[in-house]
N, C-alpha and C positions, 0 to 999 in steps of 0.2 A: 087531446090533452095528455101530456106525459105523466107516467105514474110518479107518485111521490118518491123523492129521494130519501134514503135512510139517514138518520142523524149519526153524528160521530160516535155517540154512545152505543147506538144499536149496531153499528159496524164493529165496534170493539167487542161487544157481547157475542156477535156472530163469530168473529175470529176466535174468541175464547172457547167456543164449542165446536170449532172445526167447520163452520158453515161459510162457504165462499160468498163474497159480496160482489164479485165480478168474475168474468172469464172471457176468453177469446174463442169465438165460434169457428166453424170449419172454414170460413172465408178469411179468418184472421181479424175479424172485427171485434174491438173491445166492447164488451157489453156489461152494463151495470145491473145488478139484481135489485128488484123493486123492494120498497119498504114492506109491502104486504106479504111478499113471498118470504122475506127474512123472518117476519114475526110469526108466520104460520109454521115454518120449518122449525124455528126455535120452540114453538109451542108443542110440536110433535116430539121434540126431545125432552119435554117436561120442563122447559124454561119459560117462565112468565115474562113475555115481552110485549104485553098488551098496551102499556102506557110507558111514558118516559120515566115515571117514578119506579115502575116495576123493573124496567131495564137497568136503572141504576142499582137497585137492590140485587138484581141477578148478577151484575158485574162484581159486586162486593162478595157475593156468595161463591162465585167462581174462583176467586182468590183464596177464600177461606176453606173451600171444600176439602183439599188434601189434608188440612190440619184437623179435620173432624174424624180422621181415621188413624188408628195406631199404625197400620201398615197399608201400603197400596193393595188393591184387590188382587192384582196379577202383575208379576214381573216376568218379562220374556227377554232373554238375552242369548247371545251366541256362545258356542263352546269357546272357552279361553278368555271370554270377556270378564271384567271385574267391575260391574256397575255398582254405584252407590245406592243404598236403600235408605230413604228418609223415614224414620219412625217418629211418631208423635205421642208424647206422654204429658200429663200434668207437670208443670215446671218443678224440677227438683226430684221427680220420680226416677226410680231405677229401672233399667231395661237391658236385656241381652237377647240375642237372636241365635237360633239354630236352624239348620236345614235338615228336614227329614227326607231322605232319599227314596226315590221310587222303588229301588231294589232292596231297601233295608239299610239301616244305619243312619247316623246323624253326623252333621258337621257343624262346628262352631263358626260363627260369622264375626270377624273382628270389627271392633268399632273404630271409626276414624276420629282423630283429634280435630274437631271442627265445631266452632261455637256459632249458633244462630240466635238472633234476638227472639225471645219468646213472643208469642202473639196472643192477644186477648180474644178468646172465642166464647161468646155468650157469657162473659163475666168471669171466665176461668183462664188463667195464664197457662198456655200450652207451649211446651218446649219441643225442640227438634233434635233428635240424635241421628247421627249418620253412621252407616255400616257399609263395608265393602265385601261383596260376595267373593269367595275364593275363585280363582281362575281355572281350577282343575276339577270342577264339578262335572259329573258325567252327563251325557245327553239324557233327556227324559223329563218326566212330569214329577216334580218334587213339591215340598211345602216349606215355606218359611214360617217359623213359629216365634212369636214374641213372648218372652218370659218377663213378667212385670211384678213389681212389688206393691202395685195398687191396681184398681180396675182400669180396663182399657178406656181410651178416650170415648169410643162408642162401642157398645157391646157387639161382639162378633167380628171385630176388625183386627184381632191380634193374630190371625192366620192368613197367609197369602199364598196363592198358587205361584209356583216358580217353574218356568219352562225353559230348559236349556236346549237350544236348537243347533244343528250343524251350520257351519259357515256357508255351505252351499250343498246342493244336491249333485253328487258326482254322476257322470254319465255311466250307464251300463257299459260293460267292456266292449260289446259289439259296436257301440256307437263311437268308440274312440278310434276305430280303424275302418273308416270308409262309409259309415252311415248305413241306413236301412230304408227300404222302400216297402210300402204297404198299401192296402186298400182303405178307403173310408166310405161309410154307407150309413143310411138310416135303417136300422134293423127291422122295424115294423114293415118296411117296403119289400123286404126280401122274403117273398112267400114261395114255399115249395108245394109240391102236390100233397104233402102230408101236413101242411100248416092248418091251423084252425082260423083262417081268415087274416092272420097277422103273423109276420115273421117272428120266430121264437129262438130260444137258445139252441135248439137242435139244428135249426136252419143256419144259425151263426157258426156252428161247428162244421157243417157241410161246406159253407162258404169258405171258412178259414182253411180247412184241410185241402180244398181245391186250390186256393190261392197259394198255399205253402208248397204243395206238390207240383203244380203246373206252372206257377208264375214266379216262384221263389220269394213270395211276399214274407216279410218279417213281422208284420202286425196287421190287425184290422182295427181301425178307429170307428167306433159306433156312437150314435146319438145317446143322450142321457137315458138311462133306463130306470130313473127314479119312479117311485110309486105314484099312481094316479088314484082317482076316486074308486072305491070298490063297488059303486053303483052307477047306473046311467043317470045323467049323461057323463061319460068319461071325457075329461079334458083331452083335446087332440094334441096339443103341443107338448112335446117332451121337455120343453124348456119352461113349462108352468106346472110343475108337479105339486102334489099335495104335501110331499115331504121329500127332502134330498137325502135323508139318512137311509131310507128303506127302498126296496125294489118293487117294480110293477109286476105282479104275478101273471099278467097277460103274456109275459115272455116265457113262462114255464113250458117245457116240453113234457106234456102229460104222460106220454108213452115211456118216459125215462124215470118215472116214479116207481120205486121197487114194490110198493104196496098194491100197485095196479093188478098184479097177478093174483092177489088174494080176493078180488071181487067175486061175489057169487054169480051164478048164471044170469039171474034177472038183472042184477046191477051191471054186469058186463054188457048185457044187451042194451041197457039204457046208455051206457058209455059209448058204445059203438054207434048208436043212433045219433047221439049228440055230435060225435066226431064227423059223421057223414054230413050232417046239416051244416056244421061249421066249415067244412072243406068246400062246400058250394060257394062260400064267400070269396074263395081264392081267385075267381075269375071276374069279380066285380071291378068296375072302373075306379071306384073309390073304396078306401078302407073303412069298414064299419066296426069300430072298436067295441061299441056297445053290444052288438050282436055276437061278436067273437067272445067277449068276456062273459056274456050271459051263458053261453054254451060251456065255456071253460069252467066257470064257477060251479055250474050244476054238476059237471063231471068231477071236479075237485071235491065237492061235498060227498059224492059217492065214495071216493078214495079215502077221505078223511074219516068217514064212518067206520072204515075197516080197523083203524087204530094202529098203534105202533107196538112192536114186540122187541124184547131183548136189547141188543146194543143200539138199535135205532131209537128206542125210547130213551135210553140213557144219553145218547148224543143230543137228542132234542132238549132234554132237561139241562144239559150243560150249556147249550146255545141260549136258552132262556135266562139262565143265571148270568151268563156273560153279558148279554145285551141289556139286562136289568130293566129299570123303570122306563127307559126310553121305548123299548119294545112293547112293554105292557101298555103304555099310554097310547102308542100308535094303534095297537090292536084294539084297544077300547074305542078309540075314535072310529075305526073301521066298523066295529059292531054297532055303534051308535048311528053311523051314517047309513047302515043297512036298515035301521029302524026308522030314522027320522030324516034321511036325505043328507047329502054331503055339504050343504050350506049350514054350518053349525050355528051361525048367528040366528037362524030361524028355528033352532031346536027349542024345546021348552026351557025356560030360563034356568031351571035347576041343574041343567047339564052344561051350562056355559063355562063353568069352572071345573077343570079336570080334577081338582082336589076336593070337590064338594061331596057331601054324604050321598047325594043322589047318584053321582057317578060311581061311587064305591059300591052302592047297592046294585046298580045296573051291572057292574063288572061281576058281582057275585052271582046274580041271577042269570046272566048271559055268559057264564064261564065257557060254555062250549063254543060260542061264536068268537069270543076273544081268543080262545085256544086255536081255533081254525085260522085266524089271521096271523098268529105267531107261527103256526105250522107252515103257512105259505112262505114266510120269510126264511124259515129254516131250509125248506126245499130249494128256494132260490139260491141261498148261499152254497148249498151242496152242488147244484148244477153249475153255478158260475165257477166254483173251485175246480170241478172236474173239467169244465171247458178249458180253463186256463192251462191245466196240466196237460190236456190232450193237444192243445195248440203248440205248446212247447215241445212235446214229444214228436209232433209232426214236423218240427224243424224251425218253427218261428222263434226268433230270438226274444221278441217282446210279447207276442201273443195278442191278447185283447187289450186295447187302450180305451178307457172309458172317458165320458164327458161329464163335467160338472156344470149344471145350470147356474144361472145368476141368482135366482131366488125361487120363491114358492108361491102357490096360489093363495090369494087373500082370505079364502074361506076354507082352507085345507087343514090337514092334520097338524102341521107345524104352527100355523097361525093360532090353533087351539092349544096345543100342548106346549108350545114355546112362546106363548103370548108375551111373557115378561121380557123376552130377549128381542122382540120385534117391535117395530114402531107403527103407531096408528096415525091416520090422518094424512099420510103421504104414500105415494107409490114410487117405484123405481122405473126409470126409463132412460132416454137419451135426448139431448138437444138436437135441433135440426142439423142435418148434414147433407152431403152430396147425394146420397142414395135414398135418404128419407127426409125430404125437405120440409116436412111438417113436424119432424121429431117423432119420438116413439114413447109410448106409455105401456110398460110391460105388466102393469096391474099387480106388482109384487110388493109386499111390505118389506122394507129394508131392516137389516140388523140394527138394533140400537147400540151405538158404539160403546157407551159407558156400561150399559147393562150386560153386554156380552163380556166385558172385562170383569164385571162384578161376579159373573158366573164362572170365572176362570177359563173362559173360551171353551168350556166343555161341549156346548151344542155344535160349535164349529169343528172341534176335534172329532167328535163322534161321526159327524157327517162325512168328513174327509176320510176317516178310517174305513167306512163302509165302501166308498167308491174305490179306494186303493186296494181293498182286500181282494186277493186273487186277480190282480191285473198287472199288466206290464207298464202301465202309465196312466196318466190322468191329463186330460185337456181341460183347462179352466176357462170356461166361456167368459168373455168380457173381464179379463184378468185385472184391468184397471180398477174394477170394482173392489179389489182388495186394498186399493189406495183411496178411492173416492167413488161415490155413486151420485147419480143425478136424481135428486128427490123432487117429485112433482106434487104440490098440494092437491088433495082430492078436489075435483071439480074444475081444475085449471088445465090449461094445455101444456104439452111438453115444453113449449117455449117459455113458460112461466116458472120453470123450476130453477134449482141451483145445485151446486155440488156440495156434498158433505164428506168430510175427511174421516178416514179410518186409520187405526194404528197398523200401518202396513208391516212394520217390523214384527209385530206380534202375529198377524194373520199369515204372512208369508213364512215367517219362522216356523210356525206350527205346521204349515203345509210341507215345508222342507223336512221337518223332523219325521212326520208320518210317512212321507215318500221315501226317506232314507231307510226307515224301518221296513218298509214294504219292498225295497229294492226297485222302485219304479221311477220312470222318467216323468218329468212335469213339463207340460206345454202350456204356455200362457197365450190365449187369443188376444193379441195386442194390436188389433186392427183399429182404424179410425183415429180419432183425436186422442193420442196418447203422448203425454210429455216425454221428451227424450230422457229426462232424468229418471223417469219410471222404467224405461227400457234398460237403462244402464244399471239400475238397481236389480232388476230381474236377471240380467246377465251376470252380475256379481254373485247372485244366489244360485246360479246354475239352472235357472228356469228358461226353457226354450221359448223363443218368440214364434210368431206365425207370419208367413208371407204368402200372399195370394198374388199370382202373376198380374191379374188385372189392376191391382192396387199398387204395384211396385213401379214407380216412375222416378226418373232422375233427369232434370233439365228437359222436361216436357217430352221425354221418350222413355220406352221401357228400360228399366234398370238392367244393365248387362248381367247375365246369370252369374258371372264370376264375382260380382259385387254383392250378391245376396249374403245374408248373415249365415255364419256356420252353425251357431247354436239356434236352430230354427226348424220348424216344421213348414215345409214349402209345398204348395199345391197350385194347380191351375185355377181352381174354383173353390167355392164354399157353399154351404147349404143356404145361405142368405142371397145367393145369386142363382139364376137358372143354370142348369148344366151347360157345359161349354158350347154345345151345338145350339142350344137355345139363346145363349148370350150373343153368339156370332150372328144369330138371326134377329137380334134386338127384341127378344121375348120380354126382357125386363122393362123396356120402354113401352111396349104394347100393354103390359099388365098395368103399369102405373097410369097410362093414359086412360085405359078402360075404367080404372077405379078412382080417377080424379085425384091422383096423388102428386101430380106435377105442379111445380110453382113457376114454371116458365112454359112458353108455347111448345107443343109437341114437336113441331118442326125444328125448333132450336135444340130441344133435347135429343132428337134423333140425329141431327147433324153432329152434335157434340160426341155422341156415342160412336157414330160411324167414323169420326175422326180418330177416336181412341183405338178402334179396331184396326183402322188403316195403319196406324203407327205400329201396332203389334205385327201386322202382316209384313210391313216394310222391314221391321227388325229381323223377322224370321227369314225373309228373302235375303237380307244382307248377310246373314250367317250361312247361307247356302242350304238351309233346311226346308225351304219352301219355294215352289215355283210360282212366279207371278200369276195371279188369277186362279190359283188352285182352289178346289172345293173345300167345304167345311171339314170332312174327315181328314184331309191332308193337313189343314191348319191345326186341328186337334193333335195330331201326331207330332207336328213340329213344335207345338207349345210344350208338349211333354218332353221333347228332346231338349228344349230350353231348360226345363226343370231339371233334367238329368245332368246339366252342366253347372248347376249351382253347387256350392260347397256344403249345403244344408245337411245336417246329420240325419234328418228325417224328411222323406218325400212321400206324399200321399196322392194316390190316384183315386178319383171318384168312381164308384161303381156305376153311377149314372152316366159318366163319360164312356165307360167301357161298353155299355149297351146302346149308346147313342140317344139316350133320353133327352128331351128338349124342355119338358115342363118344369117350372120352378117348384121346388119342394115347399118353399115358404116365401111369402111376400111380406117383409116387415112392415108394421104399421097398419095391418089389416086384421080383421077377425072373420066374420062370416062372408065378407065380400069375395074371398078367395078360398079355395079348399086347402088351406095350409095344413101340412102334416098328414093329409089324407090321401095323397096320390101314391099308388103303388109303383114299383119299378116298371118302367115301360120302354118300349122300343121307339124308334124315330117317329113312327106314325101315331104314337099315343096308346097303342094296344098294350095292356098289361103283359109282363113277362114273368114266367116262373123262374125260380132259382135254377132249375135244371136247364132252362133255355139260356139264362144269363151266363152260365158257366161254359156254354158252347160258343160264346162270342169270340170271333177271330180278332177283334180289336183289342182284347185283353192282352194277348202276348205282344201285339204291336206296341201298345202304350208302355208296357213294362220294359220291353227292349229299348224303346226310345228313352225312357227315363233312366235306364242303365247306361245310356250313351252309346249303345250299339248302332 
């Protein structure tokens, strides 16, 4: 029996709130969204769509809602634009607007001679006045203030956030003249002999300095280093963090903390014992984050007990003041998680609200633990800043490029501290596609579009600022999520979801502004089903796209390298596929067969993939870069030569390809069925490799020379 079709009124209500009522799937099939999904998603947005009567009432409210505010919550525009601002006052009331500039000073906002029919809102006649923002406002975060001769339509709506953004993010100078080649890796995989079971920022510096000096690399792109839970079990996926604003202290290089030298004899002996135990984890076949963090946290407690002196104490105080309430809330969540576990919905009820008296009392009585978690973030900022300075001094033009995950853990710090800006009852994912034919559910609560705007996009801004601080660039995972996200009602399958639209002009504009201020390049991961109009928009704003050779096809053949996009990060593979040696061996088909993730017979799937690989081989042979029947190492070299002949301004070589690794880092659509995000860097036979061994790989220079076109 087919699911019930939505009524015309329900369709109209969905459109009014940015909820899609149909879409085209990866096969091009036009698909209608069910009545049940639309009502559930609208309910998650706070819109009562349970009955046809409530749908009608909600439609009327959608029309009236802007008239209930004196000013819109947030206005985002580009530099030089002169948008109109519609202000609402009781009919006949006087109003004027000024802009309070971020850097100080005010500007008058002229009114436009435009008459609009007053509207009756709850028995009161409300008029609309129109103003035009000046076109010479500086970039930045400003405020629009309404000056009224009577009370505002609704209290608190007479001030609006104004964000003036650059028209586009300009490329760094180095990328305007020939582009740049670099490495990409999962940092936690890169374990040296001095690691504590997980690759850390010290290992990243060693990797980057080798890549710069021996390979001429201009950047290292790493996985998201957002914070995870401070207690076991720590989430394995770097793409499901507890928060995206703060950093995971598991990446700290403890030996780089200045206060370490002040440990007493007994404490230093404890530290050394913890280090020795953690380093035994480096040879394990899988990464044990819980064991590594348990050792690191115990060692960090020893160093924290030493305290801070002089300028170090003053720097920490300035850091706390700058990061403000957001840092305090996160640190409080961490301290509560240490006491009650990281699933905050299972805490005692009095701690569910961050603003509750019980939380305030806990913060007071546990001030040392809250201080500890703020201190960790300060240490991380210091090490990341030093790392970026050192990579630039070593000759890298960009240095470290960071990754921004799509969302956060449903039980994490952000879902607690930013609950008002996130949506309950739905999760983010993706509809079925070629590589995930059952679809994906990422278990992440999405931003609530309207509430985000009501908060002036502050949570989004603060998150982006942290990732961009001391970095040469930012890769935005699933960048189409700044336009729309696939919302899945809790309890349903990914195929039962729908798209919800976001104000991409606001989100991408803010991203451009913060990247402009940081002098960073922005890369959008625009793989999969992405409307061409979205790619055109990103190009207009100066945001690079992403091209993976396996996915680039034209007329049923590999896209010629000369036809790749210029404003693009191109690579042979990505973390959602096995390393190239594994892909050529059909590792991805074997994994999906073993885990029952295929929707067609394995023979058919294998034949399809073999045909795709054969087309790549034929194209490489046709270019004269590969001998017919050549082995896998030769194919990998030839594919990187293909990459080197693209006009892409950024080209990335996977460290996994450099060492001949075959095992997939991640199999989308799985949880415990596959050791996602837990596999260390390994050689062709699956034996873990240390960073020291990886830097001796002869294939590194071969692939960099090939990518350079030599």
